[in-house]
C-alpha positions in Angstrom: 22.1 -76.2 -31.2 19.5 -79.0 -30.6 16.9 -78.5 -27.9 17.4 -80.4 -24.6 15.3 -83.5 -24.2 12.9 -83.2 -21.3 11.6 -86.6 -20.4 8.8 -87.2 -17.9 8.9 -90.7 -16.4 5.6 -92.1 -15.1 5.8 -93.0 -11.4 2.7 -95.0 -10.3 4.0 -95.7 -6.8 6.1 -93.8 -4.4 9.8 -94.7 -4.4 11.2 -91.8 -6.5 14.5 -91.8 -4.5 15.4 -95.4 -5.4 14.4 -94.7 -9.0 16.6 -91.7 -9.1 19.5 -93.8 -7.9 18.8 -96.4 -10.7 18.6 -93.6 -13.3 21.8 -91.9 -12.1 23.6 -95.3 -12.3 22.4 -95.9 -15.9 23.5 -92.5 -17.1 26.8 -92.8 -15.2 27.4 -96.2 -16.9 26.9 -94.5 -20.3 29.7 -92.0 -19.4 27.5 -88.9 -18.6 27.9 -86.4 -15.8 24.8 -86.0 -13.8 23.3 -83.4 -11.5 20.5 -84.4 -9.1 18.6 -81.3 -8.1 16.9 -81.3 -4.8 15.3 -78.4 -2.9 15.8 -79.4 0.7 19.1 -80.2 2.3 17.7 -83.1 4.3 16.4 -84.8 1.2 19.7 -84.2 -0.6 21.5 -85.8 2.4 19.1 -88.8 2.2 19.8 -89.3 -1.5 23.6 -89.0 -0.8 23.3 -91.8 1.8 21.0 -93.9 -0.4 23.5 -93.8 -3.3 26.0 -95.5 -1.0 23.6 -98.3 0.1 20.7 -98.8 -2.4 22.5 -101.6 -4.2 25.2 -103.7 -2.7 26.8 -104.6 -6.1 26.8 -101.0 -7.4 29.0 -98.0 -6.9 28.2 -94.6 -8.3 30.8 -92.0 -7.5 28.9 -89.0 -6.2 29.1 -85.9 -4.1 26.6 -84.0 -2.1 27.5 -80.3 -2.6 26.0 -78.2 0.1 27.2 -74.6 -0.5 30.2 -74.7 -2.8 29.2 -74.0 -6.4 32.5 -74.9 -8.0 32.4 -77.8 -10.5 33.3 -81.0 -8.6 35.1 -83.8 -10.4 32.6 -86.6 -9.3 30.4 -87.7 -12.2 27.2 -87.5 -10.1 26.5 -84.4 -8.1 23.6 -83.9 -5.6 22.8 -80.2 -5.0 20.2 -77.8 -3.7 21.9 -75.0 -5.7 20.5 -73.5 -8.9 21.0 -76.2 -11.6 22.7 -73.6 -13.9 25.6 -73.6 -11.4 26.9 -76.9 -12.8 28.1 -78.1 -16.2 26.6 -81.6 -16.4 25.1 -83.6 -19.3 22.0 -84.9 -17.5 19.8 -83.2 -14.9 17.5 -85.4 -12.7 14.9 -83.3 -11.0 14.0 -84.7 -7.6 12.1 -81.4 -7.2 10.8 -79.0 -9.9 13.1 -76.3 -11.2 12.3 -73.2 -13.3 12.3 -74.0 -17.0 14.9 -71.3 -17.7 17.4 -73.1 -15.5 17.2 -76.2 -17.6 18.3 -75.1 -21.0 22.1 -76.0 -20.6 21.5 -79.7 -20.1 21.2 -82.2 -23.0 18.8 -84.5 -21.0 16.4 -83.6 -18.2 14.5 -86.2 -16.3 11.3 -85.2 -14.4 8.6 -87.4 -13.0 4.8 -87.7 -13.4 4.0 -88.8 -9.9 0.6 -90.5 -10.5 0.4 -92.0 -7.0 -0.4 -88.6 -5.4 -3.2 -86.4 -6.7 -1.5 -83.1 -6.0 1.9 -84.2 -7.3 0.2 -85.6 -10.4 -1.5 -82.3 -11.1 1.7 -80.4 -10.5 3.5 -82.6 -13.0 0.8 -82.1 -15.6 1.2 -78.3 -15.2 5.0 -78.6 -15.6 4.6 -80.7 -18.7 2.2 -78.2 -20.2 4.5 -75.3 -19.4 7.5 -77.1 -20.9 5.4 -77.9 -24.1 4.2 -74.3 -24.4 7.6 -72.9 -23.9 8.9 -74.6 -27.0 12.4 -74.8 -25.4 12.4 -78.6 -25.1 12.1 -81.8 -27.0 9.4 -83.3 -24.8 8.6 -86.9 -24.1 6.6 -89.0 -21.7 7.6 -92.6 -20.9 6.5 -95.3 -18.5 9.3 -96.5 -16.1 9.8 -99.9 -17.7 9.9 -98.3 -21.2 12.6 -95.9 -20.0 14.8 -98.6 -18.7 14.3 -100.7 -21.9 15.4 -97.7 -23.9 18.4 -97.2 -21.7 19.4 -100.8 -22.1 19.0 -100.6 -25.9 20.9 -97.2 -25.9 18.0 -95.5 -27.7 17.8 -92.6 -25.4 19.8 -89.5 -26.4 22.7 -89.0 -24.1 
């Protein structure tokens, strides 16, 4: 079985929530099921609301799952539950998750948040831990590069 691809996307300015919506939309358009993992319920609720409003011309069917860990039918799930609770193709990490909870996904998106010193350092540590674990096919991309690759269908999905 191939290793999951863990992709760190460079984020030079704050605005991760809107970027997550854009990424979820792109993967949804390619026919993937997506889990957006968030630690805090208030942040999950915010993402749920944002997915309804961030683009007037877009609709991404999604569900914010608060406590139920059954597998919903919606292609995009927002949850604070352990990522292993869901059977999805793509995992988008709004917040960090333990590496051992990531192995069942084909594609994992994390962020190198360069606009904040502490978040940048934390992402460097996560990148190093993922590299040292040997569990992932690891890659780093700038935001524009990521979307060009999505448009050209060169990302693994």
